[in-house]
Each structure stands twice: as structure tokens, then as C-alpha cells.
LODOVO-933344 format. One record per residue (C-alpha): y, x, z; residue in three letters; residue number from 0. Coordinates in steps of 0.05 Angstrom, whole numbers, always signed. Example, Ala and Ser with C-alpha at 12.3 -4.5 7.8 and 13.67 -1.06 7.14 Angstrom:
REM residues 2
+--------+--------+--------+--------+-----+
:     c2 :     c1 :     c3 : residu : num :
+--------+--------+--------+--------+-----+
:    -90 :   +246 :   +156 :    ALA :   0 :
:    -21 :   +273 :   +143 :    SER :   1 :
+--------+--------+--------+--------+-----+
REM end
This chain:
REM residues 282
+--------+--------+--------+--------+-----+
:     c2 :     c1 :     c3 : residu : num :
+--------+--------+--------+--------+-----+
:     -7 :   -222 :   -607 :    MET :   0 :
:    -81 :   -263 :   -586 :    SER :   1 :
:   -107 :   -270 :   -521 :    ALA :   2 :
:   -126 :   -209 :   -485 :    PRO :   3 :
:   -208 :   -205 :   -463 :    GLU :   4 :
:   -201 :   -204 :   -391 :    ILE :   5 :
:   -272 :   -176 :   -353 :    SER :   6 :
:   -289 :   -160 :   -290 :    SER :   7 :
:   -275 :    -92 :   -268 :    ALA :   8 :
:   -349 :    -73 :   -246 :    PRO :   9 :
:   -364 :    -71 :   -328 :    SER :  10 :
:   -341 :     -7 :   -331 :    LEU :  11 :
:   -357 :    +65 :   -285 :    PRO :  12 :
:   -317 :    +78 :   -232 :    PHE :  13 :
:   -277 :   +146 :   -252 :    ASP :  14 :
:   -274 :   +104 :   -323 :    LYS :  15 :
:   -232 :    +53 :   -278 :    LEU :  16 :
:   -187 :   +115 :   -239 :    ALA :  17 :
:   -178 :   +132 :   -317 :    GLU :  18 :
:   -147 :    +78 :   -336 :    GLY :  19 :
:   -113 :    +62 :   -272 :    PHE :  20 :
:    -75 :   +121 :   -290 :    ALA :  21 :
:    -61 :   +111 :   -365 :    ALA :  22 :
:    -26 :    +27 :   -343 :    CYS :  23 :
:    +12 :    +57 :   -296 :    PHE :  24 :
:    +42 :   +116 :   -350 :    ALA :  25 :
:   +123 :   +117 :   -344 :    ARG :  26 :
:   +129 :    +86 :   -272 :    TYR :  27 :
:   +172 :    +98 :   -222 :    VAL :  28 :
:   +124 :   +124 :   -194 :    VAL :  29 :
:    +75 :   +182 :   -213 :    PRO :  30 :
:     +4 :   +157 :   -205 :    ILE :  31 :
:    -56 :   +200 :   -196 :    SER :  32 :
:   -122 :   +185 :   -238 :    GLY :  33 :
:   -163 :   +221 :   -187 :    ASP :  34 :
:   -228 :   +194 :   -172 :    VAL :  35 :
:   -222 :   +213 :    -97 :    ARG :  36 :
:   -157 :   +184 :    -90 :    ALA :  37 :
:   -181 :   +129 :   -126 :    PHE :  38 :
:   -246 :   +118 :    -86 :    GLU :  39 :
:   -196 :   +125 :    -23 :    GLN :  40 :
:   -149 :    +64 :    -37 :    ARG :  41 :
:   -213 :    +22 :    -67 :    VAL :  42 :
:   -252 :    +35 :     +7 :    ARG :  43 :
:   -178 :    +28 :    +58 :    THR :  44 :
:   -155 :    -26 :    +27 :    GLU :  45 :
:   -214 :    -73 :    +19 :    HIS :  46 :
:   -213 :    -86 :    -55 :    VAL :  47 :
:   -258 :   -109 :   -100 :    HIS :  48 :
:   -280 :    -89 :   -161 :    LEU :  49 :
:   -325 :   -154 :   -173 :    THR :  50 :
:   -260 :   -200 :   -165 :    ASP :  51 :
:   -217 :   -143 :   -202 :    SER :  52 :
:   -202 :   -149 :   -268 :    LEU :  53 :
:   -190 :   -105 :   -337 :    VAL :  54 :
:   -169 :   -114 :   -398 :    VAL :  55 :
:   -203 :    -61 :   -457 :    VAL :  56 :
:   -199 :    -54 :   -529 :    ARG :  57 :
:   -241 :     +1 :   -565 :    GLU :  58 :
:   -265 :    +36 :   -496 :    GLY :  59 :
:   -195 :    +48 :   -473 :    ARG :  60 :
:   -182 :    +17 :   -405 :    VAL :  61 :
:    -97 :    -27 :   -431 :    GLU :  62 :
:    -85 :    -73 :   -367 :    ALA :  63 :
:   -114 :    -73 :   -300 :    LEU :  64 :
:   -115 :   -112 :   -241 :    ALA :  65 :
:   -146 :    -95 :   -178 :    LEU :  66 :
:   -160 :   -149 :   -124 :    VAL :  67 :
:   -158 :   -129 :    -49 :    ALA :  68 :
:   -194 :   -192 :     +3 :    ARG :  69 :
:   -193 :   -199 :    +79 :    ARG :  70 :
:   -210 :   -267 :    +98 :    GLY :  71 :
:   -190 :   -321 :    +52 :    ASP :  72 :
:   -128 :   -275 :    +33 :    THR :  73 :
:   -122 :   -244 :    -27 :    SER :  74 :
:    -80 :   -179 :    -56 :    ARG :  75 :
:    -58 :   -161 :   -112 :    VAL :  76 :
:    -70 :    -83 :    -98 :    ALA :  77 :
:    -42 :    -65 :   -162 :    ALA :  78 :
:    -32 :    -85 :   -226 :    MET :  79 :
:     -9 :    -46 :   -288 :    ALA :  80 :
:     -9 :    -56 :   -361 :    ILE :  81 :
:     -2 :    +13 :   -413 :    VAL :  82 :
:    +78 :    +14 :   -438 :    PRO :  83 :
:    +62 :    -20 :   -503 :    GLU :  84 :
:    +30 :    -77 :   -483 :    LEU :  85 :
:    +80 :    -91 :   -436 :    ARG :  86 :
:   +120 :   -152 :   -442 :    ARG :  87 :
:    +65 :   -184 :   -495 :    THR :  88 :
:    +42 :   -232 :   -443 :    GLY :  89 :
:    -21 :   -188 :   -428 :    VAL :  90 :
:    +15 :   -192 :   -349 :    GLY :  91 :
:    +20 :   -266 :   -352 :    ARG :  92 :
:    -61 :   -280 :   -368 :    ALA :  93 :
:    -70 :   -228 :   -315 :    LEU :  94 :
:    -31 :   -268 :   -256 :    VAL :  95 :
:    -50 :   -343 :   -282 :    TYR :  96 :
:   -124 :   -314 :   -285 :    ARG :  97 :
:   -123 :   -286 :   -213 :    LEU :  98 :
:    -84 :   -343 :   -193 :    LEU :  99 :
:   -147 :   -384 :   -220 :    ASP : 100 :
:   -200 :   -344 :   -191 :    GLU : 101 :
:   -158 :   -345 :   -122 :    ALA : 102 :
:   -170 :   -418 :   -121 :    ARG : 103 :
:   -240 :   -425 :   -142 :    GLY : 104 :
:   -261 :   -377 :    -90 :    ARG : 105 :
:   -225 :   -422 :    -36 :    GLY : 106 :
:   -166 :   -371 :    -14 :    ASP : 107 :
:   -117 :   -407 :    +16 :    ARG : 108 :
:    -63 :   -350 :     -5 :    SER : 109 :
:    -43 :   -281 :    -47 :    MET : 110 :
:    -18 :   -230 :    -25 :    LEU : 111 :
:    +30 :   -174 :    -74 :    LEU : 112 :
:    +83 :   -122 :    -64 :    GLU : 113 :
:   +137 :   -119 :   -129 :    VAL : 114 :
:   +168 :    -57 :   -132 :    ILE : 115 :
:   +248 :    -94 :   -120 :    GLU : 116 :
:   +284 :    -57 :   -182 :    SER : 117 :
:   +226 :    -80 :   -228 :    ASN : 118 :
:   +268 :   -141 :   -249 :    THR : 119 :
:   +210 :   -159 :   -315 :    PRO : 120 :
:   +150 :   -154 :   -257 :    ALA : 121 :
:   +193 :   -185 :   -201 :    LEU : 122 :
:   +203 :   -243 :   -255 :    ALA : 123 :
:   +133 :   -257 :   -280 :    LEU : 124 :
:   +112 :   -263 :   -205 :    TYR : 125 :
:   +161 :   -321 :   -188 :    GLU : 126 :
:   +150 :   -369 :   -251 :    ARG : 127 :
:    +81 :   -358 :   -226 :    SER : 128 :
:   +101 :   -386 :   -163 :    GLY : 129 :
:   +105 :   -327 :   -115 :    PHE : 130 :
:   +153 :   -323 :    -63 :    GLN : 131 :
:   +190 :   -267 :    -21 :    VAL : 132 :
:   +172 :   -259 :    +52 :    ARG : 133 :
:   +212 :   -198 :    +57 :    ARG : 134 :
:   +240 :   -134 :    +35 :    ARG : 135 :
:   +201 :    -62 :    +51 :    LEU : 136 :
:   +234 :     +2 :    +54 :    VAL : 137 :
:   +205 :    +83 :    +72 :    GLY : 138 :
:   +236 :   +133 :   +113 :    TRP : 139 :
:   +233 :   +210 :   +101 :    GLU : 140 :
:   +267 :   +279 :   +113 :    GLY : 141 :
:   +266 :   +332 :   +161 :    THR : 142 :
:   +250 :   +331 :   +229 :    LEU : 143 :
:   +283 :   +369 :   +287 :    PRO : 144 :
:   +227 :   +409 :   +312 :    GLU : 145 :
:   +208 :   +419 :   +389 :    HIS : 146 :
:   +138 :   +446 :   +410 :    ALA : 147 :
:    +94 :   +407 :   +454 :    ALA : 148 :
:    +20 :   +414 :   +473 :    PRO : 149 :
:     -8 :   +368 :   +425 :    LEU : 150 :
:    -78 :   +340 :   +424 :    GLU : 151 :
:   -116 :   +318 :   +371 :    GLU : 152 :
:   -153 :   +258 :   +371 :    ILE : 153 :
:   -208 :   +219 :   +333 :    PRO : 154 :
:   -182 :   +174 :   +279 :    LEU : 155 :
:   -226 :   +122 :   +325 :    SER : 156 :
:   -175 :   +133 :   +391 :    THR : 157 :
:   -119 :   +127 :   +352 :    ALA : 158 :
:   -145 :    +47 :   +306 :    LEU : 159 :
:   -157 :    +36 :   +382 :    ALA : 160 :
:    -90 :    +56 :   +400 :    ALA : 161 :
:    -61 :     +6 :   +337 :    VAL : 162 :
:   -102 :    -50 :   +355 :    LEU : 163 :
:    -87 :    -47 :   +429 :    ARG : 164 :
:     +6 :    -27 :   +432 :    ASP : 165 :
:    +18 :    -35 :   +353 :    GLY : 166 :
:    +56 :    -84 :   +315 :    GLU : 167 :
:    +35 :   -152 :   +295 :    PRO : 168 :
:    +33 :   -178 :   +219 :    GLY : 169 :
:    +55 :   -105 :   +195 :    LEU : 170 :
:    +44 :   -110 :   +104 :    PRO : 171 :
:    -28 :    -98 :    +77 :    TRP : 172 :
:    -23 :    -31 :    +73 :    GLN : 173 :
:    -10 :    -14 :   +151 :    LEU : 174 :
:    -52 :    -58 :   +172 :    ALA : 175 :
:   -104 :    -32 :   +224 :    PRO : 176 :
:   -159 :    -51 :   +175 :    GLU : 177 :
:   -127 :    -18 :   +131 :    THR : 178 :
:   -130 :    +41 :   +184 :    LEU : 179 :
:   -201 :    +37 :   +190 :    ALA : 180 :
:   -212 :    +64 :   +129 :    GLY : 181 :
:   -187 :   +117 :   +132 :    LEU : 182 :
:   -227 :   +196 :   +137 :    THR : 183 :
:   -206 :   +268 :   +137 :    ALA : 184 :
:   -166 :   +298 :   +112 :    PRO : 185 :
:   -126 :   +239 :   +153 :    ALA : 186 :
:   -108 :   +261 :   +230 :    ARG : 187 :
:    -92 :   +243 :   +298 :    ALA : 188 :
:    -45 :   +271 :   +347 :    PHE : 189 :
:    -26 :   +248 :   +416 :    ARG : 190 :
:    +18 :   +265 :   +459 :    LEU : 191 :
:    +34 :   +238 :   +524 :    GLY : 192 :
:    +31 :   +146 :   +508 :    ALA : 193 :
:    +46 :   +165 :   +441 :    ALA : 194 :
:    -12 :   +168 :   +375 :    VAL : 195 :
:     +5 :   +186 :   +298 :    ALA : 196 :
:    -42 :   +193 :   +237 :    VAL : 197 :
:    -12 :   +238 :   +186 :    ILE : 198 :
:    -36 :   +267 :   +130 :    LEU : 199 :
:    -18 :   +331 :    +89 :    GLU : 200 :
:     +7 :   +311 :    +12 :    ALA : 201 :
:     +8 :   +388 :    -11 :    GLY : 202 :
:    +36 :   +448 :     +8 :    PRO : 203 :
:   +114 :   +415 :    +28 :    GLN : 204 :
:    +99 :   +338 :    +44 :    ASP : 205 :
:    +69 :   +300 :   +103 :    VAL : 206 :
:    +61 :   +222 :   +101 :    VAL : 207 :
:    +67 :   +195 :   +182 :    LEU : 208 :
:    +16 :   +134 :   +169 :    ARG : 209 :
:    +25 :   +108 :   +221 :    CYS : 210 :
:    +58 :   +120 :   +305 :    LEU : 211 :
:    +48 :    +62 :   +365 :    VAL : 212 :
:    +67 :    +76 :   +438 :    VAL : 213 :
:    +35 :    +46 :   +487 :    ALA : 214 :
:    +78 :    -14 :   +514 :    GLY : 215 :
:   +105 :     +1 :   +579 :    GLU : 216 :
:   +131 :    +64 :   +553 :    GLN : 217 :
:   +170 :    +44 :   +497 :    ARG : 218 :
:   +240 :    +67 :   +500 :    ARG : 219 :
:   +234 :   +125 :   +538 :    ARG : 220 :
:   +232 :   +179 :   +491 :    GLY : 221 :
:   +146 :   +179 :   +476 :    GLU : 222 :
:   +156 :   +178 :   +403 :    GLY : 223 :
:   +207 :   +232 :   +387 :    SER : 224 :
:   +169 :   +278 :   +425 :    ARG : 225 :
:   +113 :   +267 :   +390 :    LEU : 226 :
:   +141 :   +275 :   +317 :    LEU : 227 :
:   +187 :   +329 :   +335 :    ARG : 228 :
:   +116 :   +364 :   +369 :    ALA : 229 :
:    +79 :   +356 :   +290 :    LEU : 230 :
:   +140 :   +384 :   +262 :    ALA : 231 :
:   +139 :   +441 :   +303 :    ALA : 232 :
:    +55 :   +438 :   +288 :    ARG : 233 :
:    +71 :   +431 :   +212 :    LEU : 234 :
:   +138 :   +479 :   +205 :    PRO : 235 :
:   +189 :   +477 :   +141 :    GLY : 236 :
:   +149 :   +411 :   +115 :    ARG : 237 :
:   +181 :   +337 :    +86 :    ARG : 238 :
:   +169 :   +272 :   +120 :    TRP : 239 :
:   +163 :   +204 :   +102 :    LYS : 240 :
:   +127 :   +136 :   +110 :    THR : 241 :
:   +103 :    +99 :    +57 :    GLN : 242 :
:   +144 :    +47 :    +23 :    VAL : 243 :
:   +114 :     -8 :    +68 :    ALA : 244 :
:   +147 :     -9 :   +135 :    LEU : 245 :
:   +183 :    -83 :   +142 :    PRO : 246 :
:   +266 :    -62 :   +139 :    GLU : 247 :
:   +276 :    -65 :   +203 :    GLN : 248 :
:   +223 :    -36 :   +234 :    LEU : 249 :
:   +243 :    +22 :   +263 :    GLY : 250 :
:   +308 :    +33 :   +232 :    ALA : 251 :
:   +339 :    +61 :   +285 :    ALA : 252 :
:   +283 :   +107 :   +313 :    PHE : 253 :
:   +276 :   +138 :   +244 :    PHE : 254 :
:   +342 :   +156 :   +232 :    ALA : 255 :
:   +367 :   +184 :   +309 :    ALA : 256 :
:   +300 :   +234 :   +289 :    ASN : 257 :
:   +335 :   +256 :   +218 :    GLY : 258 :
:   +305 :   +215 :   +176 :    LEU : 259 :
:   +334 :   +177 :   +118 :    ARG : 260 :
:   +319 :   +108 :    +78 :    ARG : 261 :
:   +278 :   +127 :     +6 :    GLN : 262 :
:   +319 :    +90 :    -42 :    PRO : 263 :
:   +260 :    +53 :    -66 :    LEU : 264 :
:   +245 :    -11 :    -41 :    THR : 265 :
:   +192 :    -54 :    -39 :    GLN : 266 :
:   +190 :   -142 :    -38 :    LEU : 267 :
:   +127 :   -170 :     -5 :    GLU : 268 :
:   +115 :   -236 :    -42 :    MET : 269 :
:    +68 :   -289 :    -23 :    ALA : 270 :
:    +27 :   -348 :    -58 :    HIS : 271 :
:    -11 :   -412 :    -17 :    GLY : 272 :
:    -53 :   -425 :    -76 :    LEU : 273 :
:    -50 :   -508 :    -68 :    GLN : 274 :
:   -110 :   -532 :    -73 :    ALA : 275 :
:    -78 :   -582 :   -124 :    GLY : 276 :
:    -28 :   -544 :   -153 :    GLU : 277 :
:    -45 :   -548 :   -231 :    ALA : 278 :
:    -39 :   -469 :   -266 :    SER : 279 :
:    +25 :   -462 :   -302 :    ILE : 280 :
:    +19 :   -438 :   -379 :    ARG : 281 :
+--------+--------+--------+--------+-----+
REM end
């Protein structure tokens, strides 16, 4: 097979990119929507730079796509996918090495990504390309106990201030304050006592807990549990879940105590040092 013709993502209209994004993730372990609004939110909140993102287009069809997010001197492969019939043909390898070369050319100091742990072909490709595993990321799901309490709905900006003040340092990209800062409605924020949470209703049955933070001096006093149970009473009969983006040990005992179980899907966060003198591997 001839080498793929890789171009910059802005060469395509935004709706075509969203459509191609979904097509490249066909038969993927996690369903991916081609909804333009969902795609726009990913690009906006995760700081995806379309000018640094790459696509492979043949006869007007997107056959591969790599979204690149950037913050400071760190890049992240926010998503990379290839249409099913071109997987394991060398297209992924060509994209990864092009991403690394361009990141070095920009002067970036590191590149991050997350890969589903059971996706062994992708994991092997990233390891051969010089990425190393930093930590395992997990998610939680289930039905919460309900206990009504007087919740206060607060602006998302107020919740962000609480995260900046009291949040856990060093969180993965999707949970970092910079990502939360880009959230807009229908995301909602609530406060109960010293605890603050941001949630997103994902359809009629599911609620995603985007963040939960308790002021430092009030931790381990049940504040977080009271907030969760009050939210469950406000939205009864729902299935609650987090993103599969939490460091493995973070909050494990807390979530289990509130009736949630670990999701079977796990991810590995990986990093590449982008050493200036490192030669590209072909």
C-alpha cells in the first residue's frame, strides 16, 4: 500500500470532520457520535488545535484522523482513529511519527495520550513509538443512595474556582481545570456545604459526574457523600457514572462506599519525552 497522503485537519469543513471522526471510530469498543455539537465541545474543552491535527482523505472520504490538543509546551493526542478496512496497514504508524515530528518542530517538550488498555494493537504501536505508561485510568458507575437535602445550584465559574482552590493536582487532561473551564450548559454545578460537583445529564437515564471537590479542611467528614446523595434525590432513578479518566486509586474507597462499582473498561495514560536529539524511527 502506498504511503497515505496526510494533511492538516482545517482543510475540511467542521461538519465533515465530525462525520469523519465517527466513521474512523466505527466498530470501536466505545460508541462515538458524529454529532457536530459533541465534536465541537470536545475540540473546545480539550483545547484541540485543528491546525496541528491531521487527516487522511481519499476521494472526499476521511479515512484516518488524529486530533492534537495543546497546552503550553505539552501536546496530547486527543483522539486517533482509522476506518476499519485500513487498520493494521501502516497508516497509524505514519500518523504517529508525523505527530511526533511536528511536535518536536514546534518545540513541545512532551506528548500525552490515553489508550484503552484492551486495545493491544494501539498500545503496541505507541510503545514502539517511544510512549511509556504513566498510570491506569478508571471510571465508576452505578446507582447512588438518595437522600434529599437543600442543594444550591451555582455558576460553572464558581465550581471552577473551587476546583482551582481545592482540587487534586496533576489530574489527567480531561479532568484538569483547563478542561472544566470550557464547559457550558447543559453542564450544571451544585454546592452543598463544603462540597461542589459538576454534572452532565447524558440522556434520560444517565448522569455523568464531571467533578467533585470538597474544601480541604472539610474532607473525610461525609460532605462529598451528602452532596452525591442529594443529587441522586434531585435526579431519582438515574444511572451515575464518571469518565474513564480517573487515576486508579483516586477516590476508590469513596465511590465504593457510595454504591458505585468500577467500570470494566480501563485506559492507560502514556507520555513521550520528545527529546530534541531523538531520531525518528521509520
